[in-house]
C-alpha positions in Angstrom: 96.0 124.7 122.3 94.2 126.1 119.2 90.5 125.4 118.9 88.1 125.7 116.1 84.5 126.2 117.3 81.3 125.9 115.3 78.0 127.0 116.8 74.4 126.7 115.6 75.3 126.3 111.9 72.5 126.0 109.4 72.5 125.5 105.6 69.7 125.1 103.1 70.0 123.9 99.6 66.8 124.6 97.5 63.9 123.0 99.4 66.2 120.8 101.5 67.7 121.7 104.9 71.1 120.1 104.8 71.9 120.7 108.4 70.3 122.7 111.2 71.7 124.1 114.5 74.8 121.9 114.5 77.7 122.7 116.9 81.0 121.1 117.5 84.6 121.8 118.6 87.8 120.6 116.8 91.0 120.6 118.9 94.6 120.5 117.9 95.5 116.8 117.2 91.9 115.8 116.4 91.5 113.5 113.4 87.8 113.7 112.4 86.1 111.6 109.7 82.9 113.2 108.3 80.5 110.7 106.9 76.9 110.7 105.6 74.9 109.7 102.6 75.4 111.6 99.3 73.4 114.8 99.4 73.5 115.1 103.2 75.6 118.2 103.1 79.2 117.0 103.7 80.8 119.1 101.1 78.6 122.1 102.0 79.8 121.8 105.6 83.4 121.6 104.5 82.9 124.8 102.3 81.3 126.6 105.3 84.2 125.6 107.7 86.8 126.6 105.2 85.1 130.0 104.5 84.8 129.1 100.9 80.9 129.3 101.0 79.6 130.5 104.3 76.5 128.8 105.9 73.1 130.5 105.9 73.4 131.1 109.7 75.5 130.2 112.7 78.9 131.2 114.0 82.5 130.0 113.5 85.1 131.0 116.0 88.9 130.5 115.6 92.1 132.3 116.6 93.2 135.2 114.4 96.3 133.3 113.2 94.4 130.1 112.6 95.2 128.6 109.1 93.0 126.2 107.1 94.2 124.1 104.2 91.4 122.7 102.0 91.7 119.9 99.4 88.5 120.0 97.3 87.3 117.0 95.3 88.2 119.1 92.2 91.1 121.4 93.2 91.2 125.0 91.9 94.3 125.0 89.8 95.4 127.4 86.9 95.1 125.2 83.8 97.9 127.1 82.0 100.3 126.8 84.9 103.1 124.3 85.2 102.7 121.8 88.1 105.1 123.6 90.5 103.8 127.0 89.6 100.2 125.8 90.2 101.2 124.7 93.7 103.0 128.0 94.5 99.8 129.8 93.4 98.1 128.8 96.7 96.8 131.5 99.0 98.6 130.4 102.1 101.2 132.8 103.7 104.2 130.6 102.7 103.2 130.7 99.1 102.7 134.5 99.3 106.2 134.8 100.8 107.7 132.8 97.9 105.9 134.8 95.2 106.9 138.1 96.9 110.5 137.0 97.1 110.5 136.0 93.4 109.1 139.4 92.3 111.6 141.3 94.4 114.5 139.1 93.1 113.4 139.7 89.5 113.4 143.5 90.1 116.7 143.4 91.9 118.3 141.4 89.1 117.2 144.0 86.5 118.2 147.0 88.7 121.0 145.9 91.1 121.9 149.5 91.8 118.4 150.4 93.0 118.7 150.9 96.8 115.0 150.3 97.4 115.2 147.0 95.4 118.1 146.0 97.6 116.2 146.8 100.8 113.1 145.0 99.6 115.2 141.9 98.7 116.6 141.8 102.3 113.1 142.0 103.7 112.0 139.2 101.3 115.0 137.0 102.4 114.1 137.6 106.0 110.5 136.5 105.3 111.8 133.4 103.6 113.9 132.6 106.7 110.9 133.3 109.0 108.6 131.0 107.0 111.3 128.4 106.4 110.5 128.6 102.7 114.0 127.9 101.3 113.5 124.1 101.3 109.9 124.2 100.2 110.6 123.1 96.7 112.5 120.0 97.7 109.7 119.2 100.2 107.1 119.5 97.4 109.1 117.3 95.1 109.4 114.7 97.8 105.6 114.7 98.4 104.9 114.6 94.6 107.3 111.6 94.2 105.4 109.7 96.9 102.1 110.5 95.0 103.7 109.3 91.7 103.8 112.8 90.1 107.5 113.0 89.0 106.9 115.1 85.8 106.7 118.7 87.0 107.1 120.3 83.6 103.6 119.6 82.4 100.8 122.1 82.3 97.8 121.5 84.6 95.5 121.3 81.6 97.5 118.3 80.3 96.9 116.3 83.6 94.2 113.7 84.2 91.6 114.3 86.9 93.5 112.0 89.3 96.8 113.8 88.6 95.2 117.2 89.4 94.0 115.8 92.6 97.5 114.8 93.6 98.8 118.2 92.8 96.1 119.7 95.0 97.0 117.3 97.8 100.6 118.3 97.6 99.7 121.9 97.8 97.7 121.6 101.0 100.0 119.1 102.7 103.0 121.4 102.3 101.2 124.3 104.0 101.0 122.5 107.4 97.9 124.4 108.4 96.2 124.3 111.8 93.2 122.5 110.2 93.7 120.3 107.2 90.4 119.6 105.4 90.5 116.7 102.9 87.6 115.9 100.6 88.1 112.3 99.3 91.9 112.4 99.5 92.4 108.8 98.5 90.6 109.0 95.2 92.9 108.1 92.3 95.8 107.2 94.6 97.8 104.0 94.3 97.9 101.7 97.4 101.5 102.7 98.3 100.6 106.3 98.0 97.6 105.8 100.4 99.8 103.9 102.8 102.3 106.9 102.7 99.5 109.4 103.2 98.1 107.4 106.2 101.6 107.5 107.8 102.0 111.2 107.0 98.7 112.1 108.6 99.2 110.0 111.7 102.3 112.1 112.5 100.6 115.4 111.5 100.7 118.0 114.4 97.5 119.9 113.5 93.9 118.9 113.2 92.4 116.9 110.3 88.9 116.8 109.0 88.3 114.4 106.1 85.5 113.1 104.0 86.2 109.7 102.5 84.5 106.5 101.5 87.7 104.5 102.2 86.8 102.7 105.4 90.3 101.3 106.0 91.6 104.9 105.7 89.1 106.0 108.3 90.1 103.2 110.6 93.8 104.1 110.2 93.6 107.9 110.5 90.7 109.0 112.5 90.0 109.3 116.3 86.6 110.9 116.0 83.7 110.4 113.6 81.0 113.1 112.7 77.9 111.7 111.0 75.5 114.0 109.1 72.1 112.4 109.2 68.7 114.1 108.5 70.1 117.6 109.2 71.7 116.6 112.6 75.3 116.0 113.5 76.2 113.0 115.6 79.6 112.7 117.2 81.4 109.4 118.0 84.8 108.7 119.7 87.2 106.4 117.9 87.7 105.3 114.3 85.3 103.9 111.8 85.0 100.5 113.5 84.2 102.1 116.8 81.6 104.3 115.0 79.8 101.3 113.5 79.4 99.7 116.9 78.4 102.9 118.7 75.8 103.8 116.0 74.2 100.4 116.2 73.9 100.9 120.0 72.4 104.5 119.5 69.8 103.3 117.1 68.8 100.5 119.5 68.4 103.0 122.3 66.4 105.3 120.1 64.1 102.5 119.1 63.6 101.5 122.8 62.7 105.1 123.6 60.3 105.2 120.7 58.7 102.0 121.8 58.1 103.5 125.2 56.6 106.6 123.7 54.3 104.4 121.5 53.1 102.5 124.5 52.4 105.7 126.5 50.7 107.1 123.4 48.3 104.1 123.3 47.5 104.6 127.0 46.8 108.3 126.5 44.8 107.7 123.3 42.5 105.3 125.3 42.0 108.0 127.9 41.4 110.8 125.2 38.7 108.7 123.6 36.6 108.6 126.7 33.5 110.8 127.0 34.3 114.5 126.9 32.4 114.8 130.3 35.1 112.7 131.9 37.6 115.4 131.0 37.4 118.3 133.4 39.2 121.6 133.1 41.8 120.3 135.6 42.8 117.7 133.0 43.5 120.3 130.3 47.2 120.0 131.0 47.0 116.3 130.3 45.4 117.0 126.9 48.3 119.4 126.1 50.8 116.8 127.1 49.1 114.3 124.9 49.3 116.7 121.9 53.1 117.1 122.5 53.5 113.3 122.8 51.7 112.8 119.5 54.0 115.2 117.8 57.1 113.4 119.1 56.1 110.0 117.8 58.0 108.6 114.8 61.0 110.8 115.3 63.5 108.0 115.3 65.1 108.3 111.9 67.4 105.9 110.2 69.1 106.0 106.8 67.0 103.7 104.8 68.7 100.4 103.9 69.2 100.1 100.2 67.9 96.6 99.9 68.6 96.1 96.2 67.2 92.8 95.2 66.4 93.2 91.6 66.1 90.4 89.1 68.3 89.7 86.1 68.3 87.7 82.9 69.5 84.1 83.0 73.2 83.8 82.2 74.6 81.0 80.2 77.8 79.1 80.8 79.9 81.2 78.4 80.3 84.8 79.6 83.5 86.5 78.3 86.5 85.0 76.6 89.7 86.8 75.4 92.2 84.9 73.3 95.7 86.2 72.6 94.3 89.7 73.2 96.6 92.7 72.6 95.9 96.4 73.1 98.3 99.1 72.3 98.2 102.9 72.1 101.3 104.2 70.3 104.2 102.9 72.4 102.0 102.1 75.4 101.2 98.4 75.7 98.1 97.6 77.7 97.5 93.9 76.8 99.8 91.5 75.1 98.7 88.0 74.2 96.4 88.0 77.1 94.0 85.1 77.7 91.0 85.1 80.0 87.9 83.0 80.4 85.2 84.5 82.6 82.4 82.1 83.8 79.0 82.8 85.3 78.9 84.1 88.9 82.6 85.0 89.0 83.7 88.1 91.0 86.8 89.6 89.5 88.6 92.6 90.9 90.9 94.6 88.6 93.4 96.9 90.3 97.0 98.2 90.0 98.9 101.2 88.9 97.1 104.3 87.6 97.5 104.6 83.9 98.1 100.9 83.4 95.0 100.5 81.3 92.3 99.1 83.7 89.5 101.3 82.4 90.6 100.5 78.8 90.3 96.8 79.6 86.7 97.3 80.7 86.1 99.4 77.5 87.3 96.5 75.5 84.8 94.1 77.2 82.0 96.7 76.8 82.7 96.9 73.0 83.8 100.6 73.2 87.4 99.9 72.3 88.7 97.4 69.7 91.6 95.1 70.3 94.8 95.7 68.4 95.0 92.0 67.8 93.4 88.8 69.2 89.7 88.1 69.8 87.0 88.7 72.4 83.8 86.7 72.6 80.8 87.7 74.6 78.2 85.0 75.5 74.8 85.1 73.7 72.9 85.4 77.0 75.1 88.3 78.3 73.4 91.6 79.1 76.0 94.1 80.2 75.6 96.9 82.6 78.5 99.3 82.6 79.0 101.8 85.5 81.6 104.1 84.1 83.7 106.7 86.0 82.0 109.5 84.1 78.2 109.6 84.5 76.4 109.6 81.1 74.9 112.9 80.1 71.6 113.5 81.9 69.3 116.4 80.8 69.4 118.9 83.6 65.8 119.8 83.0 64.6 116.2 83.4 63.0 115.2 86.7 64.3 112.3 88.8 61.4 110.0 88.2 61.3 110.7 84.5 64.9 109.7 84.1 64.0 106.2 85.4 60.6 105.7 83.9 62.2 106.2 80.5 63.7 102.7 81.3 60.8 101.1 83.1 57.8 102.1 85.3 58.2 98.9 87.4 60.4 95.8 87.5 60.2 92.3 88.9 62.6 91.3 91.7 64.4 88.0 92.0 61.4 86.6 94.0 58.9 87.5 91.3 57.4 90.6 93.1 56.8 93.8 91.2 58.5 96.9 92.4 57.5 100.4 91.3 60.0 103.1 90.4 58.8 105.2 93.3 59.5 102.4 95.7 63.0 102.0 94.2 63.7 105.7 94.6 62.8 105.6 98.3 65.1 102.5 98.8 67.8 104.6 97.2 67.4 107.4 99.7 65.3 109.6 97.4 62.3 110.6 99.6 59.0 111.3 97.8 59.5 115.1 97.8 62.6 114.6 95.6 61.0 112.4 92.9 59.8 115.4 91.0 63.0 117.3 91.6 64.9 118.6 88.5 68.2 116.7 88.1 70.2 119.9 88.0 69.3 120.4 91.7 70.9 117.1 92.8 74.4 116.9 94.3 77.1 115.1 92.4 76.8 112.1 94.7 73.1 112.0 94.3 73.4 112.0 90.5 75.8 109.0 90.7 73.4 107.2 92.9 70.6 107.8 90.4 72.8 106.7 87.6 73.5 103.4 89.5 69.8 102.9 90.0 69.1 103.3 86.3 71.8 100.8 85.5 70.3 98.2 87.8 66.8 98.9 86.6 67.9 97.6 83.2 68.4 94.2 84.8 71.9 93.3 83.6 73.4 89.9 84.3 77.1 91.0 83.9 78.2 94.1 85.7 81.2 96.2 84.8 82.0 98.7 87.5 84.7 101.3 87.0 85.9 102.8 90.3 82.3 102.7 91.8 83.6 103.8 95.2 84.9 107.2 94.0 81.5 109.0 94.2 79.3 106.8 96.3 78.8 107.3 100.0 79.6 104.6 102.6 75.9 103.6 103.1 75.3 103.1 99.4 78.6 101.2 99.1 77.7 98.9 101.9 74.4 98.0 100.3 76.0 97.7 96.9 78.5 95.2 98.4 75.7 93.2 100.0 73.8 93.3 96.7 76.8 92.0 94.8 77.1 89.0 97.2 73.5 88.0 96.2 73.8 89.0 92.6 73.5 85.8 90.5 75.4 87.3 87.6 79.1 88.0 86.9 81.0 91.1 88.2 84.2 92.7 87.0 85.2 95.8 88.9 88.0 98.2 88.7 88.8 99.7 92.1 91.5 101.1 94.3 89.3 100.7 97.4 90.8 98.0 99.6 87.7 97.5 101.7 85.5 97.2 98.6 87.8 94.7 96.9 88.0 92.6 100.1 84.2 92.3 100.2 83.5 91.9 96.5 86.3 90.2 94.7 87.7 86.6 95.0 89.9 86.7 92.0 92.2 89.6 91.2 94.1 90.9 88.2 96.8 93.4 89.1 97.8 95.7 86.2 101.4 96.7 86.7 102.0 98.6 83.4 103.6 97.6 80.1 101.1 94.7 79.7 102.3 93.0 82.8 99.2 91.5 84.6 99.4 89.3 87.6 96.6 87.0 88.8 95.9 86.5 92.5 93.3 84.2 93.9 91.9 85.4 97.3 91.3 88.6 99.2 93.0 91.8 98.2 94.4 92.3 101.8 96.1 88.9 101.4 97.6 90.1 98.1 98.9 93.3 99.8 100.3 91.3 102.6 102.1 89.0 100.2 103.7 92.0 98.6 104.8 93.5 102.0 105.9 90.0 103.3 107.1 88.0 100.2 109.0 85.5 102.3 107.1 82.7 104.1 106.4 83.5 107.7 108.3 81.3 110.2 106.3 78.6 111.8 105.4 79.5 115.4 106.5 77.0 118.0 103.5 75.7 119.8 102.9 73.8 123.0 100.0 71.9 121.5 100.1 68.2 120.7 101.3 67.4 117.2 98.7 66.0 114.9 101.3 63.8 113.3 102.1 61.6 116.3 98.8 61.0 118.1 100.8 60.6 121.3 99.8 61.9 124.7 103.4 62.1 125.9 106.0 64.1 123.9 109.3 62.2 123.5 112.4 63.7 125.1 114.8 62.9 122.3 114.7 62.5 118.5 114.9 58.9 117.3 117.4 58.0 114.6 114.8 58.3 111.8 113.5 61.5 113.2 117.0 63.0 113.1 117.2 62.1 109.5 113.7 63.6 109.0 114.7 66.8 110.8 117.8 67.3 108.7 115.8 67.6 105.4 112.3 68.8 106.5 113.0 72.5 106.0 114.2 71.9 102.5 111.1 69.8 101.8 108.9 72.7 103.1 110.8 75.1 100.8 110.2 72.8 97.8 106.5 72.6 98.5 106.2 76.3 98.8 108.0 76.8 95.5 105.7 74.2 93.9 102.6 76.1 95.2 104.0 79.3 93.6 104.7 77.5 90.3 101.1 76.1 90.3 99.7 79.6 90.9 101.7 81.0 88.0 100.5 78.1 85.8 96.9 78.7 86.7 97.3 82.4 85.8 98.9 81.5 82.4 96.2 78.9 81.7 93.3 81.2 82.6 91.4 80.5 79.4 91.5 76.7 79.7 89.0 75.8 82.4 89.9 72.0 82.3 93.6 72.7 82.7 92.9 75.2 85.5 90.7 72.6 87.3 93.5 70.0 87.1 96.1 72.5 88.4 93.7 73.5 91.2 93.3 69.8 92.3 97.1 69.5 92.4 97.4 72.8 94.3 95.0 71.5 97.0 97.0 68.3 97.4 100.3 70.2 97.6 98.9 72.7 100.1 97.6 69.8 102.3 101.1 68.1 102.2 102.6 71.5 103.1 100.3 71.8 106.0 101.2 68.4 107.3 104.9 69.1 106.9 104.4 72.3 108.9 102.7 70.4 111.7 105.5 67.8 111.7 108.1 70.6 111.8 106.4 72.1 114.8 106.4 68.7 116.6 110.1 67.9 115.9 111.2 71.5 116.7 109.8 71.1 120.2 111.9 68.0 120.8 115.0 69.7 119.4 114.4 72.6 121.8 114.0 70.3 124.8 117.3 68.6 123.8 119.2 71.9 123.5 
């Protein structure tokens, strides 16, 4: 079994020690999820492990033939190369074999009578056989198809950031290295592509080390969790759910140990305050022990909870309304006669295919993009806060605290208490020594966190969030999700993060391309389940007493009327299910008419109740039919 060993690794970035004296072992078949707040050193650790940027000190030990494949957040691809050529440009042996074969073949084609060229071609063919490289192109095409990258004749420079990420992912997956390192692999992937990737990785023979904010992905793929926190590395067995439970237990144990140290400290402090004459030379050792105890106090560290509880301006009844809205770029239709009425306090998730126009839709609401036709009205009391995918330009020579005090030096929270900018920075995991740090020294994730804080500092009452999970760490996302549950305003968020959408959105608009937009009321996981299981699930037979009969004894045979009821009940259930679908479609079509939607919702509740009763009745009758058979 091949092993990858890390011992006493240390890395410093500016004034900050990212990690110090960390050691771990990765075995074949391990699926490791690496988590930690932005700026904790996750990407630095990946760079050190891959050999891309060695750590300041420490040792990495691996077999001589050990191969590592590394997907960076921004893959290194030749901008002038075509997609397939960019993939073949990888440094792994199999790509070197293919490039060597192509060069020799070209030379042989030009000089078929050259004996040396003939010999070199035979060697190149043997190498292709050895590395099983003949079928590589078809394998790459299959992977790119699963990642929705069918057009291979485009240059890399013509691709979007998300498309480049998919090309980079295909390049590392096809290598089949001993250790596959993936930095945010699910960013910009559609849900079916993520599902395919999870299945692919679960059958992968080598080891995997991944950094991701996608908690469902971590739950599905990983069997170990590494957490970087305050320069130390903590290891946990199991997936993300197991990690959350184990971390909570560890923190409680650390707090208990800290409490015991504090109690001992108080006892020792009482003794130390006694008269110096009471302390003989024999007690010098106790004094030294006290000094060491004093140094150990307060060493229990936790990632500060981002308890964002900021105030916002009052929001009126009218928030956003689109009437017969159409948006078109050339032949590409984003919206067509689209109607939407957004009320105060609503939580709307916008998801769907990449390139279907989700970000353009937010830009329309933000006033950054005009409609082709139709109207959009924004309520008079609305104060928009727009968290875009690309951080606004921030002067690199500006200091962290200056960036925020340009907006406000203090704000008032929803309880009327004043909060200073320095306090807010600490809540957002910027310790005091970082407040005066130049922004250019921050990591990409720290800049995104600072950008979010500035946005909330402006006290908006309507939040537009465009893929907020792409660059924020799990701790920040968890608190953002909790904040959004308490936020009194309205939220519209574009996201591909299943976990985030489940926690935040209660109404979904799924962009499917060509101006086809589907509305779904409920959790995103329910929507995915409805797509995977479009047919209604069969009603499970139960031994419980039917609610419809109120009898303590179950009859042995159907009565005449019950036989007639049994003959038609399944058709009636089907009709009720069809009616619920019709009502759902009508509600989506009438989204701009609140009164009509309310009437349809009332009917929907009545139909759903009738359907539930029918299901109970079916279960009761089916038990009797089963007894008779």
